[in-house]
C-alpha positions as a Markdown table, in Angstrom:
| # | Residue | x | y | z |
|---|---|---|---|---|
| 1 | Met | -8.5 | 13.4 | -14.5 |
| 2 | Lys | -7.1 | 11.7 | -17.3 |
| 3 | Lys | -4.2 | 14.3 | -16.7 |
| 4 | Ile | -3.5 | 13.4 | -13.0 |
| 5 | Lys | -3.2 | 10.0 | -14.4 |
| 6 | Lys | -1.2 | 11.0 | -16.8 |
| 7 | Trp | 1.0 | 13.3 | -13.6 |
| 8 | Leu | 1.0 | 9.7 | -11.4 |
| 9 | Ser | 2.8 | 7.1 | -14.1 |
| 10 | Gly | 5.0 | 9.6 | -14.6 |
| 11 | Leu | 6.5 | 9.0 | -11.2 |
| 12 | Ser | 8.8 | 5.6 | -10.5 |
| 13 | Phe | 8.9 | 2.8 | -9.8 |
| 14 | Arg | 10.2 | 3.1 | -6.0 |
| 15 | Thr | 7.4 | 6.2 | -5.1 |
| 16 | Gly | 5.1 | 3.5 | -6.6 |
| 17 | Val | 5.8 | 0.3 | -4.2 |
| 18 | Ile | 6.2 | 4.1 | -1.2 |
| 19 | Val | 2.6 | 4.8 | -1.8 |
| 20 | Leu | 1.7 | 1.6 | -2.5 |
| 21 | Ala | 3.2 | 0.4 | 1.9 |
| 22 | Met | 1.3 | 4.0 | 3.4 |
| 23 | Cys | -1.9 | 1.7 | 2.6 |
| 24 | Ile | -1.2 | -0.3 | 4.9 |
| 25 | Pro | -0.5 | 1.9 | 8.0 |
| 26 | Phe | -3.6 | 3.2 | 6.6 |
| 27 | Tyr | -5.8 | 0.4 | 6.6 |
| 28 | Val | -4.4 | -0.3 | 10.1 |
| 29 | Leu | -4.9 | 2.8 | 12.0 |
| 30 | Ser | -8.8 | 2.9 | 10.6 |
| 31 | Ala | -9.3 | -0.3 | 12.4 |
| 32 | Val | -7.1 | 0.1 | 15.3 |
| 33 | Gln | -9.4 | 3.5 | 16.0 |
| 34 | Phe | -12.2 | 2.0 | 17.1 |
| 35 | Leu | -10.7 | 1.5 | 20.1 |
| 36 | Leu | -10.3 | 5.3 | 21.5 |
| 37 | Pro | -12.6 | 5.4 | 23.7 |
| 38 | Ile | -13.9 | 8.6 | 22.2 |
| 39 | Ser | -17.5 | 8.5 | 20.5 |
| 40 | Ile | -19.5 | 7.2 | 17.9 |
| 41 | Gly | -20.0 | 9.8 | 15.6 |
| 42 | Ala | -15.9 | 10.7 | 15.6 |
| 43 | Lys | -15.0 | 6.6 | 15.7 |
| 44 | Ser | -17.0 | 6.3 | 12.1 |
| 45 | Ala | -15.9 | 10.1 | 11.1 |
| 46 | Leu | -12.0 | 8.3 | 11.2 |
| 47 | Trp | -12.7 | 5.3 | 10.0 |
| 48 | Val | -14.0 | 7.0 | 7.2 |
| 49 | Val | -10.2 | 9.3 | 6.2 |
| 50 | Leu | -8.9 | 6.3 | 7.7 |
| 51 | Phe | -10.0 | 3.6 | 5.4 |
| 52 | Gly | -10.4 | 6.6 | 1.6 |
| 53 | Leu | -6.7 | 7.6 | 2.2 |
| 54 | Ala | -6.0 | 3.8 | 2.5 |
| 55 | Lys | -8.4 | 2.9 | -0.6 |
| 56 | Thr | -6.3 | 6.6 | -2.3 |
| 57 | Ala | -2.6 | 5.2 | -1.5 |
| 58 | Gln | -3.6 | 1.8 | -2.7 |
| 59 | Tyr | -4.9 | 3.0 | -6.3 |
| 60 | Gly | -2.3 | 5.5 | -6.3 |
| 61 | Gly | 0.8 | 3.6 | -5.3 |
| 62 | Leu | -1.1 | 0.9 | -7.9 |
| 63 | Thr | -1.4 | 3.7 | -10.8 |
| 64 | Ile | 2.0 | 4.6 | -10.4 |
| 65 | Leu | 3.3 | 2.0 | -10.7 |
| 66 | Gly | 1.6 | 0.5 | -13.7 |
| 67 | Val | 0.8 | -3.3 | -15.3 |
| 68 | Asp | 4.6 | -3.0 | -15.7 |
| 69 | Gly | 5.7 | -1.7 | -12.2 |
| 70 | Tyr | 2.9 | -4.2 | -10.9 |
| 71 | Arg | 4.9 | -7.2 | -12.5 |
| 72 | Arg | 8.2 | -5.9 | -11.8 |
| 73 | Leu | 7.4 | -5.6 | -8.5 |
| 74 | Lys | 5.6 | -9.7 | -8.1 |
| 75 | Val | 8.9 | -10.7 | -9.6 |
| 76 | Gln | 11.3 | -8.8 | -6.6 |
| 77 | Ile | 8.9 | -10.3 | -4.1 |
| 78 | Ala | 8.5 | -14.1 | -5.0 |
| 79 | Ser | 12.7 | -13.4 | -5.4 |
| 80 | Trp | 12.9 | -12.4 | -1.7 |
| 81 | Arg | 10.8 | -15.3 | -1.1 |
| 82 | Arg | 12.4 | -17.8 | -3.3 |
| 83 | Asn | 15.9 | -16.3 | -1.0 |
| 84 | Lys | 14.7 | -16.4 | 2.4 |
| 85 | Thr | 13.5 | -20.5 | 1.4 |
| 86 | Phe | 16.6 | -20.6 | 0.5 |
| 87 | Lys | 18.5 | -19.4 | 3.4 |
| 88 | Ser | 16.3 | -21.1 | 6.0 |
| 89 | Met | 18.0 | -24.3 | 4.0 |
| 90 | Asn | 20.9 | -23.5 | 4.6 |
| 91 | Glu | 20.9 | -23.0 | 8.1 |
| 92 | Gln | 19.6 | -26.2 | 8.9 |
């Protein structure tokens, strides 16, 4: 387990963001698949697989980012929000 964690933490910030973002479509698919006209057993199996992939992407992305990468990502998102707010204020 430590070997995998060490390998993941050695990946780039960009890779961490991409892997972390992949949890979003998996979460959406795990919920939307209940609308499919298939058996309850198949829906349950799909949910387990898709939700498991979402959690794997989420925790894998966080492991790749690490504490410093997570802080960096939060700063970047805050910067995007400030710029968006600043642009919308200037357009009025």
